C-alpha positions in Angstrom: 97.8 80.0 62.0 97.9 83.7 61.2 98.4 84.5 64.9 101.5 82.3 65.2 102.9 83.5 61.8 102.7 87.2 62.9 104.0 86.4 66.3 107.1 84.6 64.9 107.7 87.6 62.6 107.6 90.0 65.6 110.0 88.0 67.8 112.3 87.4 64.9 112.5 91.1 64.2 113.0 91.9 67.9 115.8 89.4 68.2 117.6 90.5 65.1 117.4 94.2 66.2 118.7 93.5 69.7 121.5 91.3 68.4 122.5 93.8 65.7 122.3 97.0 67.6 123.1 96.2 71.2 126.8 96.0 72.2 128.3 95.2 75.5 128.7 98.8 76.5 126.5 101.3 78.5 123.7 101.1 76.0 122.9 97.4 76.7 123.1 97.9 80.4 120.9 101.0 80.3 118.4 99.0 78.3 118.3 96.3 80.9 117.8 98.8 83.7 115.0 100.5 81.8 113.3 97.2 81.3 113.5 96.3 85.0 112.3 99.8 86.0 109.2 99.7 83.8 108.6 96.1 84.8 108.5 97.0 88.5 106.2 100.0 87.8 103.9 97.6 86.0 104.1 95.1 88.9 103.1 97.8 91.4 100.1 98.8 89.2 99.0 95.2 88.7 99.2 94.5 92.4 97.2 97.7 93.2 94.7 96.6 90.6 94.5 93.1 92.1 93.9 94.4 95.6 91.4 97.1 94.5 93.5 100.1 95.2 92.8 101.2 91.6 90.2 100.0 89.1 90.4 99.6 85.4 87.3 98.7 83.4 87.3 95.4 81.5 90.4 94.2 83.3 90.0 91.3 85.8 93.4 90.6 87.5 92.3 87.3 88.9 91.7 83.9 87.3 89.7 82.3 90.0 92.2 82.4 92.9 95.2 82.8 90.7 96.7 86.2 90.0 97.2 87.1 86.3 97.4 90.9 86.3 97.1 92.2 82.8 98.0 88.9 81.2 95.5 86.6 79.5 96.3 83.8 81.9 98.5 83.4 85.0 101.1 81.2 83.3 102.1 84.1 81.0 102.7 86.4 84.0 104.6 83.5 85.7 107.0 83.2 82.7 107.7 87.0 82.7 108.3 86.9 86.5 110.8 84.0 86.2 112.8 85.5 83.4 112.8 89.1 84.8 113.7 87.8 88.2 116.8 86.2 86.7 117.7 89.4 84.8 117.3 91.4 88.0 119.6 89.0 89.7 122.2 89.4 87.0 122.1 93.2 87.4 122.4 92.8 91.2 125.5 90.6 90.9 127.2 93.2 88.6 126.0 96.4 90.5 127.1 98.1 93.6 125.5 100.1 96.4 122.0 101.3 96.0 121.7 99.8 92.4 122.4 96.4 93.8 119.7 96.8 96.5 117.2 98.0 93.8 117.9 95.0 91.6 117.5 92.6 94.5 114.2 94.2 95.4 113.1 93.8 91.8 114.1 90.1 91.9 112.1 89.7 95.2 109.0 91.4 93.8 109.1 89.2 90.7 109.3 86.1 92.9 106.4 87.2 95.1 104.1 88.0 92.1 105.2 84.8 90.3 104.1 82.8 93.4 100.8 84.6 93.4 100.1 83.1 90.0 100.1 79.7 91.6 101.9 78.3 88.5 103.3 74.8 89.1 105.9 75.5 86.4 107.0 78.7 88.2 107.4 76.9 91.5 109.4 74.0 90.0 111.6 76.4 88.0 112.4 78.5 91.0 113.3 75.5 93.2 115.5 74.1 90.4 117.1 77.5 89.7 117.8 78.2 93.3 119.7 74.9 93.6 121.6 75.5 90.3 122.5 79.1 91.3 123.9 78.0 94.7 126.0 75.3 93.1 127.3 77.7 90.4 128.2 80.4 93.0 129.9 77.9 95.2 131.9 76.6 92.2 132.9 80.2 91.1 134.0 81.1 94.6 136.1 78.0 95.0 137.7 78.1 91.6 138.4 81.8 91.0 141.9 82.7 92.3 140.9 85.8 94.1 138.3 83.8 96.2 140.2 80.6 96.7 140.4 79.5 100.4 138.8 82.7 101.5 136.3 83.3 104.2 133.6 83.7 101.6 134.3 80.3 100.2 134.0 78.7 103.6 130.8 80.6 104.3 129.4 79.5 100.9 130.1 75.8 101.6 128.4 76.1 105.0 125.3 77.7 103.5 125.1 75.0 100.8 125.6 72.2 103.3 123.1 73.6 105.7 120.5 74.7 103.2 118.5 71.4 103.0 118.3 70.7 106.7 117.6 74.3 107.6 114.8 74.4 105.0 113.3 71.2 106.3 113.5 72.3 109.9 111.7 75.6 109.1 108.8 73.7 107.4 106.0 72.6 109.7 105.3 69.6 107.4 108.9 68.4 107.4 109.2 64.9 108.7 111.7 62.3 107.4 109.1 60.2 105.6 108.3 60.0 101.9 104.6 60.5 102.6 105.1 63.8 104.4 107.4 65.1 101.8 104.9 64.2 99.1 102.2 66.0 101.1 104.3 69.1 101.3 105.0 69.1 97.6 101.3 68.6 96.9 100.4 71.5 99.2 102.5 73.9 97.1 100.7 73.2 93.8 97.9 75.4 92.5 95.1 73.5 94.2 97.0 71.7 96.9 97.5 68.6 94.7 93.8 68.2 94.2 91.6 67.2 91.3 92.4 70.2 89.2 96.2 69.4 89.2 95.6 65.8 88.4 93.2 66.7 85.6 95.7 69.1 84.1 98.4 66.5 84.3 96.2 63.9 82.5 95.3 66.4 79.8 98.9 67.4 79.2 99.9 63.7 78.9 97.1 63.1 76.4 98.1 66.1 74.3 101.8 65.2 74.4 101.2 61.7 73.1 99.1 62.9 70.3 101.6 65.7 69.4 104.3 63.1 69.1 102.1 60.9 67.0 101.1 63.8 64.7 104.7 64.9 64.3 105.8 61.5 63.3 102.9 61.1 60.8 104.1 64.3 59.1 107.4 62.6 58.4 109.1 64.8 61.1 108.8 67.7 58.7 106.0 69.6 60.6 102.6 71.0 59.6 103.3 74.7 59.7 102.3 77.4 62.2 99.3 77.1 64.4 97.7 74.5 66.8 97.1 71.0 65.3 95.8 68.9 68.2 92.3 68.2 69.3 91.4 68.2 72.9 89.8 65.0 74.3 86.0 64.9 74.4 85.4 66.5 77.7 82.8 69.0 78.6 82.9 72.7 79.5 81.0 74.0 82.5 78.0 74.4 80.2 78.3 70.8 78.9 79.3 71.7 75.4 82.2 69.8 73.9 85.4 71.7 73.0 86.0 71.5 69.3 88.8 74.0 68.5 92.4 72.8 68.0 94.8 73.1 70.9 98.6 73.1 71.4 100.6 70.5 73.2 101.7 72.9 75.9 105.2 71.7 75.4 107.6 73.7 73.3 109.6 70.8 72.0 106.5 68.9 70.9 104.7 72.0 69.5 107.8 72.9 67.5 107.9 69.3 66.4 104.3 69.4 65.0 104.9 72.8 63.4 108.5 72.9 62.2 109.5 69.2 62.4 112.7 67.7 63.8 115.0 70.3 62.3 113.0 73.0 64.2 113.4 71.3 67.5 117.2 70.8 66.9 117.6 74.5 66.0 115.7 75.9 69.0 117.1 73.6 71.7 120.5 73.7 70.1 120.5 77.4 70.5 119.3 77.2 74.1 122.0 74.6 75.0 124.7 76.6 73.2 123.8 79.8 75.1 123.7 77.9 78.4 127.2 76.5 77.9 128.4 80.0 76.7 127.2 81.8 79.8 128.6 79.0 82.0 132.1 79.5 80.5 131.7 83.3 80.9 130.9 82.8 84.6 127.5 84.6 84.2 125.7 82.5 86.8 122.4 84.5 86.8 122.1 84.2 83.0 122.8 80.5 83.3 119.9 80.3 85.8 117.8 82.3 83.3 118.4 79.7 80.6 117.5 76.9 83.1 114.2 78.7 83.9 113.5 79.2 80.3 114.1 75.5 79.4 112.1 74.4 82.4 109.1 76.5 81.4 109.4 75.1 77.8 108.6 71.7 79.1 105.0 72.6 80.1 104.3 75.7 78.0 104.8 76.9 74.4 107.1 79.9 74.9 108.5 81.0 71.5 105.7 83.5 70.8 106.8 85.7 73.8 109.1 88.6 72.9 110.7 88.5 76.4 112.0 85.0 75.7 114.0 86.1 72.7 115.1 89.4 74.4 116.5 87.3 77.2 118.2 84.9 74.7 119.7 87.8 72.8 121.1 89.5 75.9 122.5 86.2 77.2 124.2 85.6 73.8 125.7 89.1 73.6 127.0 89.1 77.1 128.2 85.5 76.9 130.2 86.2 73.8 131.8 89.3 75.3 132.7 87.6 78.6 133.7 84.1 77.3 137.4 83.2 77.4 139.0 83.4 74.0 140.0 80.0 72.4 143.7 79.3 72.1 145.1 80.0 68.7 148.2 78.5 67.1 150.9 80.9 66.1 151.1 81.1 62.4 154.3 81.9 60.5 153.0 84.2 57.8 156.3 83.8 55.9 155.3 80.2 55.1 151.8 81.1 53.9 
């Protein structure tokens, strides 16, 4: 409970400071570049640590066969990779020359390291985000006056139309049957669709059902910060039962058990509002960032991570600055 309470205070302070001090001028852009720069330096160091080029005592960068770097578990690193890949893509779309190349390389590095975590949520988020980004870019190119009926619009349509068949043709498992497509999807999960993946899915379903039941029993008012669920009576490797409380590993349900229905409406209302805001502002990469964030929230509890609220604050600031102004009626001040 204390861990969650302090974590919420930290992310609230960070979000308020970013929103209050950062403006859509050079300071905010420099801050994003500094974040991406230090992020890439940390990625290089973590990869060097993982492949034994450097050694740090008491740091194990591997969780079995999954890469976790300096994080406590691979899913934390996967979340950072997903959000910072989207931020890098945003910088690449708004930069030129060498800066664009550097941002694209940062995006690629984040995707590679994220895939090394073997996180199923990361894989699903990247597949969904790629599709959303292609659709948004095609729509932007076809609707903006300067790009309408241009060669780039035609090329974009060809790429989108050819994307699925080309992807399937380059996949050795691609056969036009449901069974083979299912086998391909299973082969991309953390343990190739094996017992570990099925056990994780069963455990998540159990926790989600109990979280919903517990939240309803609280009158949809919540029980306060901290985990409130009990894991099913399974055994650890040393055959001792797990007795400490757990979270639902679902942001909506965890907020429901902690803060009630009003908390869920507040958080997801904020996410949905920012997504619509950046869509109106034609900030496609930030819209993809919000898609990745919402996707991760379905299988993880993400509000404790400062990077989540930094990304939310940056998207809100840039979306408000770029959004088209609403039409206002002309007021006759003489009649007021």
